[in-house]
FIRO-51974 format. One record per residue: residue in one letter; x, y, z of N, C-alpha, C, O in turn. Coordinates in steps of 0.2 Angstrom, whole numbers, plus 5000, padded with zeros to 4 digits. Atoms other than C-alpha are relative to their C-alpha. Example, Ala and Ser with C-alpha at 12.3 -4.5 7.8 and 13.67 -1.06 7.14 Angstrom:
% FIRO-51974
a500449945000506249785039500450065000500950055003s499649944999506849955036499650055003499950115004
END
This chain:
% FIRO-51974
m500449945000500050005000500450065000500950075004t499649945000500850174995499750055004499150055006t500249944996500750335004499450044996499450054990g500649965003499050425001499549954999498949974999e500550045001498150264999499649995007499950015012l500450004994496750225012500049935002499949884998s500050074997496650075023499350005004499050055006p500750014997494950005030500050015007500550005011t500150004993494350045047499449975002499249924999s500650044998492849995057499450014995499450054991v500650015005491249945047499650075000499350084994d500449945000490350105052500350075000500050125001g499649935000491750235050500350004993500349964989p499649985006492750315036500649964999500949945005a499450035000494250235029500650055003500550115003l499449964997495950285037500650014995500649964991p499350005003497550345029500449955001500449925007a499650064999498850215027500450015006500649965009s499649994994499850295041499749995007500049995012l500450004994498450275054499749935001499549904996r500350064999497750125062499550025006499650065010e500549994995496150115073500249985007500649935007t499950034993496150095092499349965002498949954998l500650034998494850005102499550065001499650115002p500549954999493150095103500050035008500249995012g500049974994492850205118499749965006499949965011h500450044995491650095127500449945003500249915008y499550054998493049965129500350025007500649985011y499749974994493650075143499650025006499850045011t500549984995492050105152499549955001499249955007d500550055000490849965149500149955006500649915005t499950054995490649865165499949934998500249885001s500050065002490149715155500649974997500849924997i499350025003491749715145500549995006500949955005f499550014995492749745161499949935004500349895006r500150074997491849585168500249954996500549904998a499850055004492249485153500850005000501149955000e499350004999494049545155500349965006500749935006q499950044994494049485173500049934999500549895001e500150075000493449315168500549974994500849924996s499750025006494349295151500850015000501249984996i499349975000496049385155500349985006500849955007f499650004994496449405173499949935004500349915007e500150074997495649235179500249954996500249894998a499850065005496249135164500750004999500949944997g499350015001498049175163500450025006500250025012w499649994994499549205174500050085002500050124998f500149944997499449355186500650015005500649975010c499549984995500949435195499750035006499550085006a500349984994500349445213500450035006500250095008v499649984994501649465227500750004999501049954995l499350005000503449505229500249945005500049955011a499950064996504049335236500450025007500249995012a499749984994505149425249499650035005499750035011d500549984995503649495257499749955004499349965009l500350064997503149325262500749965003500849905001a499350034998504849285271499949945005500449905005r500150054995504149175285499449964999498949994997p500650045000502949035286499450035004499550065010g500649974997501249105290499950074998499350104999q500149935003501549275282499549994994499649944990y500450015005500149305270499850074997499950125000e500349945003499449435258499349984996499349924994t500650015004497649445250500150044994500250104994v500049975006497549485232499449994996499149944996q500550015004496149525221500249994992500550034989i499950025007496249435204499349994996499049944998g500750015003494749465193499550015005499550065009r500550004995493249425203500149975007499749965011e499850044994494149325216500550035005501050065002s499549984995495049365232500449935001500249885002v499550055000496649255233500450015006500750065007l499650004994497549215249500749964998500749914996v499350025002499449195246500450005007500450045010t499650014994500549125260500649964999500749934994r499450045000502249045264499849945005499649945011g500150064996502048865270500649985004501150015004r499550024995503048775284500649974996501249974999d499450035004504148695270500450054996500850034993g499749945004504648865263499750014994499950074991g500449985006503548855248499550045000499250055006t500649965000502248975243499449964998499449914994r500650035001500448925243499550054998499650115000a500649955001498849015236499449965000499349904997y500750034999497048975240499550064998499650124999l500649965000495349055236499950025007499849985011n500149974993495049165251499249995002498950045004v500750024999493349075254500049945005500349895003c500150064996492948965269499549954997499049974994r500450055003492248795263499449985003499049955000h500650014996490848795276499450034997499050014994r500549965002489748935272500250064995499850114994g499849955005490749045260500350075003500350114999a499849944997491349175273500750024997501149974996r499349975002492949285268500449985006500349995011l499550034995494349195277500450065003500450065010c499649944998495549345278499850064997499750074991t500249935002494949525277500650055000500550104996e499449965000496649605280500449994993500449944991e499650015006497749645265500649965001500849934996k499450044998499249565274500049995007499750025011g499950024993499649485290500449945001500849924997e499650064998500449335299499649965005499349985010v500350044996499749185307500549955003501049944999r499550044997500649055318500049934996500549914993r500050075003500048885311499449994995499449944991s500650025004498348905303499650064999499750125002f500549955001496949015296499349985003499149925001q500650024997495349015306499450054997499550114998c500649965002493649075299499750035006499549995011p500249974994492949205311499249985001498950005006y500750015000491149145307499849935004499549945010h500250074996491048955313500749975002500649915004a499350034997492948925317500249944996500649914999w499650065004493348805303500750034999500850094997t499249985000495248805303500449964995500349904994y499650035006496448765289500750015002501050075004g499250004999498348725290500250054994499950064989l499749965006499548825279500049964994500149994989d500050045006499448685267499349994997499249964993g500750005002497548715265499649955003499049955002k500450064997496948555274499650035006499850075010l500549994995495448565285500349975006500449915006i499750034995496248535302499550005007499649965011a500450004994494848585315499450044998499350084993a500649975001493048635316499649985006499749925009p500450034994491748625330499649934998499349934993n500350075000491148445332500349964994500049924991l499850035006492248395317500249925001500149884997n499950084998492748225326499449964999499549904999a500650045000490948175326499849994992499349964991m500150015007490948195307500549964996500949994992q499550045002492048055302500049994992500549974989d500150015007491448055284500350064996500350064990i499749945003492248225280500749994998501149975002d499450005003493748215269500450075001500250124998r499749934998494948355277500450034994500550094994v499749975006495848375260499550034995499550084993e500549985005494348375249499650075003499450114999y500349944997493548505261500550055003500350105007g499549954998495148605263499950064995499450064991l500049945004495448775254500149984993500549934991r499950015007495348775235500650034998500850094999t499449975002497048795228500050034994499650034990v499849965006497748915215500749984998501149975002h499450015003499148875203500550055002500450115002v499449954998500848955209500649994996500849934995r499350005003502448995200500450065003500250115003e499549954998503949095207500550014994500849974992w499549985005504949195194500250075001499750115002l499749944999506049345195499850035007499850095008g500149974993505749355214499350015001499150045007y500749994999503849365212499649945000499849894997v500550055000502349255215499550014995499150064995w500550005006501349225199499449955001499649895003l500550054998499649145201499549994994499550044989c500550015005498349065189499449975003499549925006l500650034998496549035193499749954996499249914998a500350055004496148925178500149935002500649925006d499950074999495948745180500649974997501049935000e499450035004497248705167500350074998500150104993p499649945002498448855166500350004994500649954992p499649995006499248915150500749995002500950005008s499350014999501048875148500350075002500350124999f499749944997502048995159500650024995500750084994e499449985004503548985147499750034993500150084991e500349975007502449025131499750075001499750114997t500349944999501549165139500450065004500650115001v499749954996502449255153500850014997501050064995i499349995003504249215148500050014993500550044990g500149985007503649225130500050074999500350094994d500049935001503249405132500750035001500950084997v499449974999504949445139500549984994500950024992s499650025006505849345125499850034994500350054990e500249965007504849425111500250075000500450104995r499749934999505349595118500850014999501050054996l499349994999507149565122500449954994501049964993g499750045005507449435108500249935002500349894998t499850064997507949295120499850005007499950065010p500150004993507449245137500650015004500650025010d499449994996509249245142500250075001500650095006a499849935000509349435140499950035007500250085009i500249974993508549465157500449975006500449995011v499750044995509549335166500650045004500650045010g499549964997511049455170499850055005500250075009y500349954996509949575179499949975007499750015012q500150034994509749445193499450025004499550045010v500649964997508049515197499849965006499649995011a500250034994507649375209500450015006500250005012d499549994994509149415220500050075002500450095007l500049934998508849605221499550015006499149965008k500449994994508049685236499650064999499850114996l500449945000506649805238500350065003500450065009g499849934997507249985240499550055002499550085006r500649964999505650075238499449974997499449944992r500650025004503850045234499550065001499450095006v500549945000502550175229499449974997499449934992e500650025003500750135226499650064997499550115000y500449955003499650235214499349984999499249924997d500850015001497750245213499850044994499750104994v500149965006497450285195499349994998499049944997k500750005002495750335189499949994993499750044989a500050015008495850255172500049925000500249885004n500150075002495550085164500749974999501250014997w499350035000497049965165500350004993500950014992k499850005006497149965146500350074998500850074994q499749935001497550155146500749995002501150024999i499350004998499050115156500549964996501049984995v499650045004499649975146500250044993500850044991e499849975006499550075130500550065001500950074997n499649944998500350225138500849975000501250004998f499350034999501850115143500349984994500949984993m499750035006502050035126500350054995500650034990e499849965005502350195117500350065003500350085008c499649944998503450355117499850064996500250114996y500249955004502550465105499850065005499950125003h500249954995502050565121500650035004500650075008c499449994995503850565129500250084999500450115005a499749935000504450735122499550055003499750115005t500549964997502750815128500050005007500050065010i500150004992502650755146500649975004500549985010h499550034996504250675151500750044999501250014996p499449965001505650815151500649965004501149965001e499450034997506750725164500249934997500849924996l499850065003506650555155500350014993500849984992t499749995006507050625138500750035001501150034996e499349974998508550715146500549945001501149944998v499650064999509250545151500049964994500549934993l500150045006508650455136499850044994499250044992p500249955006508750575121499649974995499250014991e500350035006508150455108499250005001498950004996f500750004998506450455117499750064997499150064996a500349945003506150635111499849994993499450034991d500250015007505950565093499449965000499149954994g500650035000504450475098499949925000499449895000l500050075001504950295096500249965007500849985009a499950034994504850185112500549944999500549924993a499550055001506150055115499649934999499949894995q500450065002504749925114499750004993499549954991y500250005007504449975096500549954996500349924991y499550045003505949865092500149945004499949935010v499850064996506549685097500750015002501150024998g499350004998508049685108500350075001500950075003h499749935000508349875108499950025007499450025010g500049964994508849965123500250074999500750094995a499949935002508750155123500650025004500850015010e499449994997510450225126500050075004499750115002f499949944996510950355139500350054996500750044992g499749955003511350525134500850015001501049985006e499350005000513250565131500250035007500750005010e499849974994513350675147499749975006499849995012v500350034995512250565157500449945004500749905000q499650054996513050465171499649945003499949885003g500450054997511650365178499250014999499050064997f500750005001509750325177499750045006499450005010t500249964995509350465189499650064998499750084992v500549955002508150615189500450064997500250104993d499649955002509650735186500649984995501050014994g499550035004510750615176500749995003501249985000s499350014996512050605190500149935001499749884999a499850075000512950445194499549965004499249985009g500550054997511850295199500449965006500949995009l499750044994512350155211500449944997500549944991e499650065002513349995210499749964994499149944995r500350045006513049905193499949935002500349905006i500150074999512249735194500549964996500649974990p499450035003513749615191499849964993500249964989g500150035006512849515178499850034994499750014988v500249965006512349655166500650014996501250034998g499450005005513449645151500250064997499850114998e499749945003514449775142499550034995499450094995e500549975005513149785128499450025003499050065000q500649984996511749815141500250065004499750095006d499849954995512749945151499750074996499750074990r500249945002512050125149499450004995499450044991r500650015004510450065141499449995005499549965010y500650014996508650055147499649964995499549974989y500450045003507549915142499350005004499250005010a500650014998505649905144499649944998499649934992i500350065002504549755144499350005003499250025008t500750014997502649725145499949935000499949894995v500250064999502149565152499250005000499050025006r500850004999500249545148499749955005500049905006p500349935001499149585156500150055004499950115003q500049944995499749685170500750015003500750035009v499349984997501649695173500450044995500450024989f499549965003502949815167500749995003500750005009i499350014997504849775169500450054997500550054991n499649955003506049915167500749985003500949985009l499350024998507949865167500550064998500550084993v499549955001509349985169500649975004500549925008p499450044998511149935174500149995008500449955010d499950004993511049975193499349985004499449975010h500750024996509149935197499549984995499649984989v500650025004507549865191499450035003499350035009v500649974998505849955191499549954998499449944992f500550065002504449825192499350035002499150045008h500649984999502649875190499549945000499549904996r500550045000501149775195499350035000499250085004m500749975000499349825190499549965003499549905002f500550044997497849775200499350044997499150085001p500649975002496249825190499449995005499349935006v500550014995494849855202499350024997498850005000a500749985003493449935191500250024993500850034991a499949985007493249985173500450074999500750084994d499649935000493950165177500450015006500650065008r499549994994495150125192500449945000500249884999t499550055000496750035193500550025005500850075006i499549994995497950015208500749974996500749924994v499450025003499750015202500550005006500650055009r499550004995501149955214500749994996500849954992c499449995004502850005208500649985005500750025010d499450024996504449925216500750024997500850004991w499349995003506249985214500449955004500549955010l499650054998507449845216500750014999500950034994y499249995000509349855220500349945002500049895005l499650054996510749745225499950005007499950065010p500150004992510549695243500550045004500350075008e499549964996512149775248499950074999500150115004v500249935001511549935241499550025005499550085008v500549984995509949935251500249995007500150045011d499850014993510749865267500550055002500650075008s499549944998512150005266499650065002500050115004g500349944999510850135267500150064995500150124996a499849955005511450215251499450044997498850024998d500549955002510450365244499749984993500149984988i500350025006509250295231499550054997499150044993d500549955002508150455230500050024993499550034990r500049975007508750515214499849954994499549974989s500250055005508550355205499249985000498949974995v500850014999506750325213499750064997499150054993e500449945002506250505209499950004992499450034990l500150005007506550485190499449964998499049994994f500550045003505350345187499350025004498850015001h500649984996504150415201499750064996499150064995r500349945004503950575190499749974994499250004992v500350035006503750475175499349965001498849974997n500750034998502350375183499550055001498950044998q500549954999501450525189499850044994499250054993q500249975006501550605172499649964996499149984992d500450055004500950445163499349995003498849994999f500650024998499550415175499550065000498950064999d500449945001498950595174499750004993499150024992a500350005007498850575155499549954999499049964995c500550055000497950415157499350025003498850015000e500649974997496650495168499750054996499150064995r500349955004496450635156499749974994499149994992c500350035005496050515142499449965002498949964999q500650034997494850415153499450045000498850024999l500649955000493750565155499650004993499050024994a500349995007493350565136499849934997499549934992m500250075004493050375133499349994999499149954995d500750015001491150395134499850064996499250074994s500249945004491150555123499849974993500149924990r500250025007490250535106500550014995500649984990s499449995005491850605098500449945000500849934995y499550054999492750445104499649934999499849885001r500550065001491250315100500449954996500449894998r499750065004492250225087500850005002501249964998g499350004997493950265096500450054996500150104993g499649955003495450355090500549974995500349924992v499650025005496950325079500749995003500950025008l499350014998498750255081500450024994500350014988v499549985005500150345072500649944999500649905003p499550065002501650235064500449985006500549925007s499650024995502650245080499649965006499949945011e500450044995501150165090499749944997499349915000h500350065004500650035077500049945004499649895004h500050064997501249895088499550005006499449945008i500550004995499949945101499449964997499049935001g500550045004498749865088500049935002499449905002e500050074999499349695092499749995007499449945009f500350014993498849725111499350004999498949965003h500750005001497149775105499749944997499249915000d500350065003496949625095500049945005499649905005w499950054994497549515110499450015004499149965006v500649994996496149595120499449984997499049944999r500650025003494849575107499949924999499349905000q500050085000495249385105499749975006499549925006r500250034993494849365123499350025002499049985006v500649984998493349465126499550014995498950024996g500550005005492549475109499850074998499450084994
END
């Protein structure tokens, strides 16, 4: 197709110039029935990054996580392994744990009728249980959820038969970096949490994914980022390419808010990865940002069609965190980027029900790869 020719768009709209592609229609970002379909067909059907494994350091420590329509209880077992269960008592369906996080000594007890479950999920006690010899304590234990630990995080899948972790989660990393080995040198699982910031974003989760995938907006709203990564001012995100890392500016010493020197480089980072920034989207709700001295790890928790909680972790070498080194300048750079991005997402969310956006908007050439994400969503929710 040559320049000036027209490409088809939605059936009820005009044809688009060849340089433009259509987005999802506006109601995909506001319709509660679509959000419910996404909960069922995306978040409850695939792998979901739930908890930083180090936050469950001891047996009995737990977190509750909302995945789609389900509350999930994630804990550390007495054998040191992670376990996950639907947060529902098997007796009458009461919510077992109502706190976001906590710690128990040996068991979880329902506050309604005192049905009690071990850290392995087995039913171990209940009023008059010994008189009910026909009850199988495993069968009437907590419903288990599939668990996988990778990159130091606990990933969960609610599906009866989970999709291949290698083909989906690791596959997204491989597709972006060109090989699954490219992330190995960052030793993400061995890094330590230096800072965590939680953002309550009044926007649909897809707005946030789309924003992260492109840099057409970078010159407009990210002055600090484009000072550190000058090529971003041209509008092409690192994710536009396979295996590409955006190079630091010539005078930039580190990935910090003012371009000053960063911290100790992660030993496994190769020379070809030094002074470069890599960004990875792991569908549906994780962003991984790799720089030589730290990793910025985002987890999204969609709670409504127009609201998303984003937890952002800054991870460093353990000796950097333990020494009390000043990490403020490196944290501040991406914290500002987050604030700028989420403000833009909220600004877009306000217009999603406008008649002007009924058929959606358009993607310019540097954003065309977002169309693959839209296709991925459509295939799952119809």
